[in-house]
C-alpha positions in Angstrom: -1.4 7.1 157.0 1.0 9.2 154.6 3.5 6.3 154.8 0.7 4.2 154.0 -0.2 6.0 151.2 3.3 6.6 149.8 3.7 2.3 149.3 -0.2 1.9 148.4 -0.3 4.5 145.3 3.2 2.7 143.7 1.6 -0.7 144.2 -1.5 0.8 142.7 0.6 2.4 139.7 2.7 -1.1 139.3 -0.7 -3.5 139.7 -2.0 -1.3 136.6 1.1 -1.3 134.8 1.7 -5.2 134.8 -2.0 -5.9 134.6 -1.8 -3.6 131.3 1.2 -5.6 130.0 -0.5 -8.9 130.9 -3.7 -7.9 129.4 -2.1 -6.7 126.2 0.0 -10.7 125.9 -3.4 -12.3 127.0 -5.3 -10.5 123.9 -2.3 -11.1 121.5 -2.2 -14.5 122.6 -6.0 -15.3 122.0 -6.2 -13.5 118.9 -3.3 -15.8 117.3 -4.3 -19.1 119.1 -8.4 -18.7 117.4 -6.2 -17.3 114.4 -4.2 -20.1 114.1 -7.4 -22.6 114.7 -9.4 -21.0 112.2 -6.5 -21.2 109.9 -6.2 -24.6 110.7 -9.5 -25.7 109.7 -8.9 -23.5 106.2 -6.1 -25.3 105.7 -7.7 -28.8 106.3 -10.1 -28.1 103.3 -7.0 -27.0 101.0 -5.7 -30.2 102.1 -8.6 -32.4 101.0 -8.7 -30.6 97.6 -5.1 -31.0 96.7 -5.6 -35.2 98.2 -8.3 -34.9 95.7 -6.3 -33.7 92.4 -3.8 -35.9 93.6 -5.9 -39.2 93.4 -7.6 -37.9 90.4 -4.2 -37.6 88.9 -3.0 -41.4 90.3 -6.1 -42.2 88.3 -5.5 -40.8 85.0 -1.9 -42.1 84.8 -3.9 -45.3 86.0 -6.0 -45.6 82.9 -3.5 -44.5 80.3 -1.8 -47.5 79.0 0.9 -45.3 76.2 1.8 -42.2 76.5 2.0 -41.3 73.3 -1.4 -43.6 72.2 -3.2 -40.4 73.9 -2.1 -38.7 70.2 -4.7 -41.2 69.3 -8.6 -39.2 68.8 -10.7 -42.5 69.5 -7.8 -43.6 72.2 -8.6 -39.9 73.9 -12.5 -40.6 73.8 -12.8 -44.1 75.3 -10.1 -42.8 78.1 -11.9 -40.0 78.9 -15.6 -41.7 79.1 -13.9 -44.4 81.3 -12.3 -42.3 83.8 -15.5 -39.7 83.8 -17.4 -41.0 86.0 -14.8 -41.8 88.7 -13.7 -38.5 88.5 -17.2 -37.1 89.3 -17.1 -39.1 92.0 -14.0 -37.6 93.7 -15.4 -34.4 93.0 -18.9 -35.9 94.5 -16.5 -36.7 97.7 -14.8 -33.4 98.2 -16.2 -31.1 100.1 -16.2 -27.1 98.6 -15.8 -28.7 95.2 -17.3 -27.1 92.3 -15.7 -28.6 89.1 -13.0 -30.9 88.0 -10.8 -31.0 85.2 -8.4 -33.1 83.0 -6.7 -30.8 79.8 -4.4 -32.3 77.3 -1.6 -30.7 76.1 -1.3 -29.2 72.8 1.4 -32.0 71.7 -1.2 -34.8 72.5 -4.8 -33.1 70.9 -6.6 -30.1 69.9 -6.2 -27.0 72.1 -8.6 -27.2 75.3 -9.4 -30.6 74.8 -10.0 -33.1 77.5 -12.3 -33.5 80.7 -14.5 -30.9 82.0 -17.3 -31.6 85.2 -18.9 -28.7 86.7 -21.6 -28.9 89.5 -25.3 -28.5 88.2 -28.2 -29.2 90.5 -26.6 -31.7 92.9 -24.4 -33.6 90.4 -20.9 -33.2 88.3 -21.6 -32.9 84.5 -20.0 -32.3 81.4 -19.0 -28.6 80.6 -21.7 -26.6 78.3 -19.6 -27.5 75.2 -18.1 -31.0 76.5 -14.2 -29.3 76.7 -12.1 -27.7 78.9 -12.5 -24.7 76.7 -12.7 -21.1 79.2 -14.9 -19.7 76.0 -17.0 -22.8 76.3 -17.6 -23.3 80.0 -17.0 -19.0 80.9 -13.8 -19.5 83.2 -11.9 -17.2 83.5 -7.4 -17.1 83.0 -7.7 -17.8 86.6 -9.7 -20.9 86.0 -6.1 -22.7 85.4 -7.2 -24.5 82.1 -4.1 -23.9 79.5 -2.3 -23.6 83.0 2.0 -23.5 82.2 4.0 -25.6 84.8 8.0 -25.0 84.8 9.8 -28.1 85.0 9.3 -30.2 88.3 6.8 -28.0 89.5 4.2 -29.1 91.6 0.5 -28.1 92.2 -0.3 -24.3 92.4 -3.6 -22.6 93.8 -4.8 -19.5 91.5 -6.6 -16.9 92.9 -10.3 -16.8 93.2 -12.1 -16.1 89.9 -15.4 -15.1 89.0 -17.3 -17.8 87.1 -20.0 -17.0 84.9 -21.3 -19.8 83.7 -22.1 -21.1 87.5 -22.6 -17.7 88.9 -20.0 -18.5 91.2 -16.5 -17.4 93.1 -14.3 -20.1 92.5 -10.6 -20.6 93.1 -8.5 -23.7 91.5 -6.4 -26.1 92.2 -4.3 -27.4 89.3 -1.1 -29.6 88.8 1.0 -30.8 86.3 -0.2 -34.7 85.0 2.8 -36.9 84.1 3.1 -40.5 82.9 6.1 -41.4 83.4 8.7 -38.5 82.3 6.0 -37.2 79.6 4.0 -34.4 80.8 0.2 -35.2 78.9 -1.9 -32.1 80.2 -2.8 -30.8 83.5 -5.3 -32.4 85.9 -7.5 -29.6 88.5 -10.1 -28.7 91.0 -12.2 -25.7 91.3 -13.3 -24.8 95.0 -16.7 -23.3 95.7 -14.6 -19.8 97.3 -18.5 -18.4 98.4 -18.2 -21.6 100.8 -14.7 -20.5 102.2 -16.2 -17.1 102.5 -18.8 -18.4 104.8 -16.4 -19.8 107.1 -14.5 -16.4 107.0 -17.4 -14.7 108.1 -18.6 -17.4 110.7 -15.5 -16.8 112.6 -16.0 -14.7 115.9 -13.1 -13.6 118.3 -14.8 -12.0 121.2 -18.4 -10.5 120.7 -17.8 -8.0 117.6 -14.2 -9.5 116.1 -14.3 -10.4 112.7 -12.3 -12.3 110.0 -11.1 -11.5 106.4 -9.5 -13.4 103.2 -6.3 -11.4 101.8 -5.1 -12.8 98.3 -2.1 -13.2 96.3 -2.5 -10.4 94.5 -4.1 -7.9 97.6 -7.3 -8.6 96.8 -9.5 -8.5 100.1 -12.5 -10.8 100.6 -15.3 -11.0 103.8 -14.2 -7.2 105.1 -17.4 -5.8 104.4 -20.2 -6.0 101.5 -19.2 -3.0 99.7 -15.4 -3.8 99.3 -15.7 -7.4 98.8 -13.3 -8.2 95.9 -11.5 -4.9 96.1 -7.6 -3.8 96.0 -7.0 -4.1 100.2 -4.9 -1.0 99.2 -8.1 1.3 98.7 -9.8 -0.3 101.3 -7.1 0.4 104.4 -3.5 1.2 103.2 -2.6 0.5 106.9 -3.4 -2.9 106.4 -1.8 -3.7 102.9 1.1 -2.1 104.3 1.2 -4.1 107.5 0.9 -7.3 105.0 3.3 -6.2 102.5 6.1 -5.4 105.0 5.5 -8.5 107.7 6.0 -12.3 107.1 4.2 -14.4 109.8 5.2 -13.6 113.1 6.8 -16.1 115.2 5.3 -15.2 118.4 2.1 -15.5 119.7 2.5 -12.0 121.6 2.3 -9.9 118.3 -0.2 -8.5 117.3 -0.5 -5.0 115.0 -2.3 -1.5 115.5 -4.8 0.4 112.9 -7.6 2.3 112.5 -10.4 2.0 110.5 -13.3 5.2 110.3 -11.5 6.4 113.3 -11.6 3.5 115.3 -8.2 2.1 116.9 -7.9 -1.9 116.1 -6.0 -4.6 116.6 -5.2 -8.0 114.2 -3.7 -11.3 113.8 -2.9 -12.9 111.0 -1.7 -16.1 109.4 -1.1 -17.5 105.7 -2.6 -20.2 104.7 -1.7 -23.6 102.2 -2.5 -21.5 99.4 -0.4 -18.1 100.4 -3.4 -16.8 100.7 -3.7 -14.4 104.6 -6.7 -15.3 106.9 -6.7 -12.3 109.3 -8.8 -11.5 112.3 -9.5 -7.7 114.0 -10.8 -6.6 117.1 -11.5 -3.2 118.1 -9.2 -1.4 121.1 -12.6 -1.0 123.0 -13.9 -4.4 123.3 -9.7 -6.3 123.4 -9.4 -3.9 126.8 -13.1 -4.4 128.2 -11.8 -6.4 130.7 -8.4 -4.2 131.4 -10.4 -1.4 131.9 -13.0 -3.1 134.5 -10.3 -4.1 136.6 -8.4 -0.5 136.4 -11.7 0.9 137.2 -12.1 -1.5 140.4 -8.8 -0.2 141.2 -8.9 3.0 140.9 -12.5 2.5 143.0 -10.7 0.7 145.8 -7.9 3.1 146.0 -10.2 5.7 146.5 -12.0 3.8 149.3 -9.3 3.3 150.8 -7.6 6.8 150.8 -10.7 7.2 152.8 -10.7 5.1 154.9 -7.0 5.5 155.8 -8.2 8.5 157.9 -10.8 6.8 160.0 -8.5 3.7 161.0 -5.9 2.4 162.8 -2.8 0.7 161.6 -3.8 -2.8 162.0 -6.3 -2.1 158.8 -3.7 -0.5 157.0 -1.6 -3.4 157.2 -5.1 -5.9 156.2 -4.8 -3.1 152.6 -1.0 -2.8 152.1 0.1 -6.6 152.4 -2.1 -8.0 150.1 -1.8 -4.9 147.9 2.4 -5.6 147.9 1.6 -9.4 147.3 -0.5 -8.7 144.5 2.2 -6.3 142.7 4.6 -8.9 142.7 2.4 -11.5 141.4 1.4 -9.3 138.5 5.0 -8.5 137.5 5.7 -11.9 137.4 2.7 -13.0 135.4 3.7 -10.1 132.9 7.1 -11.3 133.4 5.6 -15.0 132.3 5.8 -16.9 135.4 2.5 -18.0 135.5 3.1 -20.5 138.6 3.2 -17.2 140.9 2.1 -17.2 144.3 -1.4 -15.1 144.7 -2.6 -13.9 148.0 -6.2 -15.0 148.9 -8.7 -13.3 147.3 -11.3 -11.3 150.0 -14.3 -9.9 149.2 -13.1 -6.5 147.8 -11.8 -5.0 145.1 -8.4 -6.3 146.1 -10.4 -9.9 145.7 -11.5 -9.2 142.6 -8.2 -8.6 140.9 -6.5 -10.9 142.8 -9.3 -13.5 140.8 -9.2 -12.1 137.5 -5.2 -12.6 137.4 -5.6 -16.2 138.4 -7.9 -16.5 136.2 -5.9 -14.7 133.5 -2.7 -16.9 134.6 -5.4 -20.2 134.3 -6.1 -19.3 131.1 -3.0 -18.8 129.7 -1.5 -21.8 131.3 -4.8 -23.8 129.8 -3.6 -22.2 126.2 0.3 -22.9 126.8 -0.6 -26.7 127.2 -2.4 -27.5 124.6 -0.3 -25.7 121.8 2.4 -28.0 123.9 0.6 -31.1 123.0 -0.1 -30.4 119.8 3.9 -29.4 119.2 4.5 -32.8 120.8 2.1 -35.3 118.6 2.4 -36.5 115.3 0.0 -35.5 112.7 -0.8 -38.9 111.0 0.1 -41.5 113.3 -1.0 -40.2 116.8 2.0 -41.0 118.3 4.8 -38.0 120.4 6.7 -36.5 117.4 10.5 -36.3 117.3 10.3 -33.3 119.1 9.3 -35.1 122.1 11.8 -37.7 121.9 14.3 -34.7 122.0 12.8 -33.7 125.1 12.5 -37.7 126.3 16.1 -38.2 125.6 17.1 -35.2 127.4 15.1 -36.4 130.6 16.7 -39.7 130.1 20.4 -38.0 130.8 19.1 -36.6 133.5 18.0 -39.4 135.1 20.8 -41.6 133.7 22.8 -38.7 135.4 21.2 -39.2 138.5 22.2 -43.4 138.7 19.1 -44.4 137.0 19.8 -46.5 134.5 17.5 -49.2 134.3 16.0 -49.2 130.4 16.4 -49.9 127.3 15.8 -48.1 123.1 14.1 -49.9 121.4 14.3 -48.6 117.4 12.0 -49.8 114.2 12.3 -48.8 110.3 9.3 -49.1 108.5 10.3 -51.8 105.5 9.0 -51.1 101.8 7.9 -48.0 102.4 8.9 -46.2 99.1 7.7 -48.9 97.3 4.6 -49.1 98.1 4.4 -45.1 98.0 6.1 -45.2 94.8 3.6 -48.5 93.4 0.2 -47.4 94.9 0.7 -43.6 96.0 1.4 -42.1 99.0 -2.4 -42.7 100.7 -2.0 -46.3 101.2 1.6 -45.2 102.5 0.4 -43.5 105.0 -2.3 -46.3 105.6 0.6 -48.6 105.8 2.7 -46.5 108.5 -0.3 -45.9 110.7 -0.9 -49.6 110.6 3.1 -50.2 111.7 2.8 -47.7 114.3 -0.4 -49.2 115.4 1.4 -53.0 115.8 4.1 -51.3 117.9 2.1 -49.4 120.5 -0.3 -52.7 120.7 3.1 -54.4 121.4 5.2 -52.3 123.7 1.7 -50.9 125.3 4.1 -50.2 128.3 6.3 -47.5 126.5 5.9 -44.2 124.7 6.3 -44.1 121.2 7.7 -41.4 119.0 8.2 -41.3 115.2 11.2 -39.8 114.5 11.7 -40.0 111.2 9.4 -40.8 107.4 9.2 -44.2 108.7 11.1 -44.8 111.7 9.9 -45.0 115.4 11.5 -45.8 118.7 10.3 -46.5 122.1 12.3 -46.0 125.3 11.8 -49.3 127.2 11.3 -49.2 131.0 9.4 -51.5 133.7 7.4 -54.0 132.8 8.1 -53.8 128.6 12.0 -54.1 129.8 11.8 -56.9 131.6 9.4 -58.9 129.2 11.7 -57.6 126.4 12.3 -60.8 124.7 8.7 -62.2 124.8 6.8 -58.8 123.7 9.8 -59.2 120.4 8.7 -62.6 119.9 5.3 -61.3 119.8 6.1 -58.6 117.1 7.9 -61.1 115.0 4.9 -63.2 115.3 2.1 -60.3 114.4 4.4 -59.4 111.5 3.8 -63.3 110.3 0.2 -62.6 110.5 0.3 -60.1 107.7 2.5 -61.6 105.6 -0.9 -63.3 103.5 -2.7 -60.0 103.4 -4.0 -59.1 99.8 -2.6 -55.5 100.1 1.0 -54.9 100.2 0.3 -52.3 102.5 -1.5 -54.4 104.9 1.9 -56.8 105.0 3.6 -55.2 107.8 7.2 -56.0 108.0 8.7 -53.7 110.7 13.1 -53.6 110.9 13.5 -54.0 114.7 17.2 -52.8 116.9 17.2 -53.3 120.8 19.9 -52.1 123.1 20.1 -51.8 126.9 22.0 -49.5 129.1 25.1 -51.0 130.2 27.5 -49.9 132.3 30.0 -48.5 129.2 27.6 -46.0 128.1 27.9 -42.6 129.5 25.0 -40.7 127.4 21.7 -41.9 125.9 23.5 -41.5 122.6 25.0 -44.6 123.5 22.2 -46.4 123.7 21.0 -45.1 121.0 23.0 -45.3 118.4 23.8 -49.2 119.2 20.2 -49.9 119.1 19.8 -47.8 116.0 23.0 -49.8 114.4 20.9 -53.1 115.5 18.3 -52.4 113.7 20.0 -51.2 110.4 21.5 -54.8 111.4 17.7 -56.6 111.2 17.3 -55.0 108.5 20.1 -56.1 105.9 18.9 -59.6 107.0 15.6 -59.3 106.4 16.5 -57.9 103.1 18.8 -61.3 102.5 16.2 -63.3 103.9 13.2 -62.1 101.3 16.4 -62.5 98.5 16.9 -66.0 99.8 12.7 -66.2 99.9 12.4 -64.7 96.4 15.2 -67.0 94.7 13.4 -70.6 96.3 9.7 -69.3 95.2 10.4 -68.4 91.7 8.2 -66.4 90.1 5.8 -66.1 93.3 4.5 -62.1 93.6 4.7 -60.9 96.8 
């Protein structure tokens, strides 16, 4: 019995330590995953606002015939009238928008002159005095009106502020308006910050965990009703020091400790696109509730076993100590990151409860990691695999090649004219063009993985059916591109340069095949350019 107790006690202690470590890491990962997920939702809204402002900027530029004409007051009046409805439509189709505006530089117009639309009774209407003046419209300095950009500066997010005219908390995204290399003024959009705060208040982690925002200047939002809008240093100096000293953590195993009203808590945070930080906080008691329950079960089980040990034989002792030893090893492995470790068969006792708890923890971690890996290897624009996935695929292909498997080919693709489409028609149509080109490649090589490895470059690894039918499929791709030549919109005229290379006897690495395919693709690209020149000379002034 003494020997059994000497084995059982250390096993329980080691299991407890292992479970505590794993529970701490599990809690940190769960909080970081929730924080990242919710931050992604916020960033989607912010990106939508930025896209809307860029669209408005492109609209404003399109309607300007000659930059110097803006100096004429009658021209400005007609110009503002011509873009007003389009500006209202852009704002109405942007979730959370509360206002949209254009303000001319003082070199072209009177100070504060421009277009300023605000949300009123469900519609976007001109501000009270018809100008973008801060005094007339009730905007605070953070409204962006009159914001001065340094040279080569893109759009910026400004800190939230209170708008007295509509009684709302707003946040503004503003960017310079250029016609050629001449800065005519600024364009911007106000966002209903109360809407963003509602999103924050809806976030839940565990049962009572909650979230709040911290702005660039340290102001806290959503922490509590009485502390909303205060300096974080006055609300909780521990959190303020943490955020000022830390950058975004590199690992999902990291969370930070602090106290609030004598209660121990943990927090994680993620920096949003507008430089605000989304902070997620959970009380220690709730975060470690499952661990405490498991520890209580272990203690109860151990006490029961200690009593039973005095009454039963060595057979019962072996039935108890062996699973505990196996479970201890499994707990160590899980704590060290080995989620595939073999767990003992779960019985109908406390050790079985612990086994099932460990198994459930390992399964949840495997699910989270699999989801994260999927997101990490997926291109956000086209939906195909990204450059990181291509690197892993090339590595796996090299391993297979080293083992004697050389029956493959690499296809390289380059979407022609992307820069022209981006420059002339905007990145929205450029993105449409890329998605269409990618779709054409995927629908042609249906049995092969396709990767986006650069801005306009794609790669496919051909094996099996697609490899044996390469000539037929390449001809189908050529025909599919020809069918798009007569499309009305330039971004619908898909033109793709292609290059193919089979794995041959001189090749010793996958890189050899890749480089040959890449070279063939650029040869094809140059040939297509020459053909375009010949075609243009033959057709005179016919436009494409």
